[in-house]
Backbone as CSV, one residue per row, in Angstrom:
resi,resn,N_x,N_y,N_z,CA_x,CA_y,CA_z,C_x,C_y,C_z
1,MET,10.816,-19.554,-7.729,10.585,-20.012,-6.378,9.071,-20.056,-6.124
2,LYS,8.612,-21.129,-5.503,7.196,-21.330,-5.215,6.684,-20.321,-4.180
3,ILE,5.491,-19.797,-4.413,4.855,-18.904,-3.442,4.148,-19.766,-2.405
4,GLU,4.512,-19.579,-1.152,3.944,-20.383,-0.062,2.744,-19.660,0.553
5,LYS,1.657,-20.391,0.745,0.475,-19.830,1.395,0.675,-19.934,2.904
6,VAL,0.483,-18.804,3.589,0.697,-18.754,5.036,-0.492,-18.079,5.721
7,LYS,-0.641,-18.377,7.021,-1.656,-17.711,7.824,-0.997,-17.150,9.077
8,PHE,-1.558,-16.092,9.608,-1.033,-15.474,10.823,-1.186,-16.453,11.978
9,GLU,-0.082,-16.675,12.709,-0.112,-17.607,13.835,-0.115,-16.881,15.179
10,GLY,0.554,-15.745,15.258,0.576,-15.008,16.508,1.826,-14.153,16.625
11,ILE,2.001,-13.591,17.823,3.162,-12.757,18.137,4.086,-13.587,19.027
12,ASP,5.347,-13.708,18.631,6.273,-14.544,19.408,6.837,-13.792,20.617
13,ASP,7.725,-14.443,21.355,8.295,-13.871,22.581,9.129,-12.622,22.336
14,TRP,9.518,-12.382,21.081,10.304,-11.191,20.736,9.431,-10.136,20.057
15,ASN,8.112,-10.296,20.180,7.120,-9.356,19.644,7.074,-9.293,18.119
16,ARG,7.517,-10.360,17.477,7.500,-10.410,16.011,6.254,-11.152,15.531
17,PRO,5.610,-10.670,14.461,4.485,-11.422,13.896,4.995,-12.683,13.194
18,VAL,4.332,-13.803,13.468,4.736,-15.096,12.908,3.591,-15.645,12.059
19,PHE,3.942,-16.167,10.889,2.994,-16.768,9.964,3.396,-18.214,9.735
20,LYS,2.409,-19.119,9.726,2.672,-20.550,9.518,2.198,-20.957,8.138
21,SER,2.998,-21.784,7.492,2.634,-22.328,6.187,1.382,-23.191,6.318
22,LEU,0.528,-23.161,5.305,-0.637,-24.034,5.268,-0.280,-25.418,4.737
23,GLU,0.945,-25.565,4.225,1.341,-26.814,3.578,2.349,-27.632,4.371
24,ASN,3.041,-27.014,5.334,4.052,-27.729,6.118,4.254,-27.008,7.453
25,LYS,5.326,-27.322,8.167,5.574,-26.731,9.485,6.371,-25.426,9.450
26,ASN,6.704,-24.941,8.273,7.530,-23.736,8.160,6.853,-22.525,8.779
27,ARG,7.673,-21.720,9.471,7.210,-20.446,10.026,8.003,-19.326,9.372
28,TYR,7.314,-18.223,9.114,7.911,-17.040,8.505,7.493,-15.847,9.346
29,GLY,8.230,-14.756,9.232,7.848,-13.589,10.004,8.522,-12.319,9.544
30,VAL,8.299,-11.298,10.359,8.827,-9.965,10.113,9.682,-9.579,11.302
31,THR,10.885,-9.092,11.044,11.767,-8.676,12.138,11.832,-7.167,12.284
32,GLY,11.362,-6.436,11.297,11.495,-4.987,11.307,10.330,-4.232,11.924
33,GLU,9.245,-4.919,12.227,8.087,-4.265,12.828,7.571,-5.153,13.956
34,LEU,7.529,-4.603,15.169,7.161,-5.371,16.352,5.769,-4.978,16.839
35,PHE,5.099,-5.932,17.512,3.730,-5.738,17.981,3.593,-6.217,19.421
36,SER,2.607,-5.687,20.116,2.306,-6.124,21.475,1.659,-7.503,21.437
37,HIS,1.841,-8.270,22.502,1.199,-9.582,22.596,-0.311,-9.388,22.659
38,GLY,-1.039,-10.280,22.051,-2.490,-10.230,22.097,-3.154,-9.384,21.028
39,VAL,-2.369,-8.772,20.133,-3.004,-7.987,19.070,-3.728,-8.921,18.113
40,LYS,-4.730,-8.400,17.466,-5.552,-9.188,16.548,-4.901,-9.272,15.165
41,GLU,-5.201,-10.370,14.484,-4.684,-10.613,13.136,-5.009,-9.448,12.197
42,LYS,-6.229,-8.956,12.257,-6.663,-7.876,11.374,-5.783,-6.634,11.549
43,TYR,-5.435,-6.310,12.796,-4.592,-5.152,13.077,-3.184,-5.345,12.510
44,VAL,-2.608,-6.541,12.723,-1.261,-6.829,12.213,-1.228,-6.716,10.694
45,LEU,-2.207,-7.315,10.027,-2.232,-7.271,8.562,-2.433,-5.857,8.049
46,ARG,-3.235,-5.073,8.739,-3.448,-3.677,8.332,-2.150,-2.888,8.464
47,CYS,-1.427,-3.085,9.567,-0.166,-2.364,9.796,0.917,-2.767,8.801
48,LEU,0.973,-4.049,8.463,2.011,-4.534,7.549,1.713,-4.175,6.097
49,GLY,0.463,-3.929,5.757,0.107,-3.656,4.367,0.189,-4.934,3.547
50,GLU,0.445,-4.792,2.275,0.520,-5.960,1.403,1.822,-6.712,1.660
51,VAL,1.694,-7.949,2.076,2.862,-8.779,2.392,3.134,-9.684,1.200
52,LYS,4.308,-9.504,0.588,4.679,-10.329,-0.561,5.815,-11.288,-0.238
53,SER,6.580,-10.978,0.821,7.660,-11.879,1.232,7.869,-11.750,2.733
54,LEU,8.347,-12.848,3.333,8.635,-12.893,4.761,9.960,-13.597,4.980
55,THR,10.555,-13.377,6.147,11.807,-14.024,6.520,11.522,-15.410,7.085
56,PHE,12.308,-16.403,6.679,12.139,-17.760,7.195,12.575,-17.801,8.656
57,PHE,11.689,-18.309,9.540,11.971,-18.379,10.977,12.306,-19.789,11.452
58,GLY,11.995,-20.812,10.687,12.249,-22.187,11.125,10.969,-23.002,11.072
59,THR,10.928,-24.090,11.854,9.760,-24.974,11.819,8.983,-24.997,13.130
60,ARG,9.372,-24.149,14.090,8.653,-24.058,15.361,8.374,-22.598,15.700
61,PHE,7.303,-22.371,16.441,6.991,-21.031,16.916,8.112,-20.601,17.862
62,ASN,8.534,-19.364,17.817,9.626,-18.790,18.612,11.010,-19.187,18.126
63,CYS,11.120,-19.708,16.911,12.442,-20.019,16.355,13.193,-18.729,16.047
64,GLU,14.497,-18.848,16.021,15.353,-17.720,15.637,15.353,-17.625,14.109
65,PRO,15.182,-16.432,13.552,15.179,-16.299,12.093,16.481,-16.817,11.488
66,THR,16.341,-17.575,10.408,17.535,-18.095,9.738,17.872,-17.267,8.511
67,GLY,17.027,-16.304,8.207,17.323,-15.393,7.105,16.718,-15.816,5.793
68,GLY,16.860,-14.955,4.849,16.324,-15.196,3.518,14.873,-14.795,3.426
69,ASP,14.549,-14.013,2.430,13.159,-13.632,2.196,12.542,-14.590,1.197
70,TYR,11.321,-15.024,1.491,10.618,-15.982,0.656,9.273,-15.406,0.229
71,PRO,8.870,-15.640,-1.023,7.585,-15.131,-1.482,6.438,-15.874,-0.798
72,VAL,5.442,-15.112,-0.341,4.302,-15.709,0.346,3.005,-15.073,-0.124
73,GLU,1.924,-15.772,0.121,0.574,-15.248,-0.048,-0.105,-15.417,1.305
74,VAL,-0.492,-14.310,1.940,-1.123,-14.377,3.257,-2.599,-14.698,3.072
75,ILE,-3.037,-15.758,3.739,-4.427,-16.191,3.711,-5.022,-15.873,5.076
76,GLN,-6.147,-15.181,5.081,-6.792,-14.849,6.345,-7.924,-15.838,6.567
77,LEU,-7.906,-16.497,7.716,-8.937,-17.470,8.042,-9.964,-16.802,8.949
78,THR,-11.203,-16.709,8.475,-12.253,-16.079,9.272,-13.542,-16.875,9.168
79,ARG,-14.123,-17.179,10.299,-15.422,-17.848,10.388,-15.555,-19.028,9.433
80,ASN,-14.619,-19.972,9.522,-14.643,-21.188,8.711,-14.555,-20.940,7.210
81,THR,-14.155,-19.749,6.807,-14.000,-19.431,5.394,-12.590,-18.922,5.165
82,THR,-11.934,-19.402,4.142,-10.605,-18.937,3.808,-10.723,-17.868,2.732
83,THR,-10.138,-16.689,3.012,-10.160,-15.611,2.028,-8.786,-14.989,1.947
84,LYS,-8.452,-14.484,0.790,-7.185,-13.783,0.615,-7.395,-12.338,1.016
85,GLU,-6.576,-11.833,1.944,-6.666,-10.446,2.401,-5.892,-9.582,1.405
86,THR,-6.579,-8.653,0.783,-5.931,-7.754,-0.160,-5.874,-6.359,0.433
87,ARG,-5.069,-5.496,-0.142,-4.977,-4.116,0.335,-6.353,-3.452,0.277
88,HIS,-7.131,-3.732,-0.769,-8.471,-3.159,-0.889,-9.354,-3.618,0.289
89,ASP,-9.293,-4.903,0.636,-10.066,-5.424,1.759,-9.629,-4.779,3.066
90,GLN,-8.334,-4.586,3.233,-7.823,-3.991,4.462,-8.356,-2.575,4.624
91,LYS,-8.376,-1.791,3.552,-8.874,-0.413,3.631,-10.374,-0.402,3.908
92,ARG,-11.103,-1.314,3.269,-12.542,-1.371,3.454,-12.894,-1.780,4.876
93,ASN,-12.115,-2.678,5.486,-12.394,-3.170,6.837,-11.847,-2.279,7.923
94,ALA,-11.077,-1.263,7.578,-10.454,-0.392,8.587,-11.469,0.511,9.248
């Protein structure tokens, strides 16, 4: 199965972190850990740790999860530069 590159999109109406594919409209997320609205991407990624798979949520923000875990690579977009957030980076930036 292809590893999909995703970026953090935000917190949905059910307080779930949502990630959007960089290649299409697919949204993925986490249902087991909830966050307050307005939290920063860096905080969410630090709390989640290394993300290797996410649940498919659909093709729109606030979609109901349809299930199934899919392999992903989380890409953090910062200051016009794309970088891969690793566990080492998360600890160093904490």
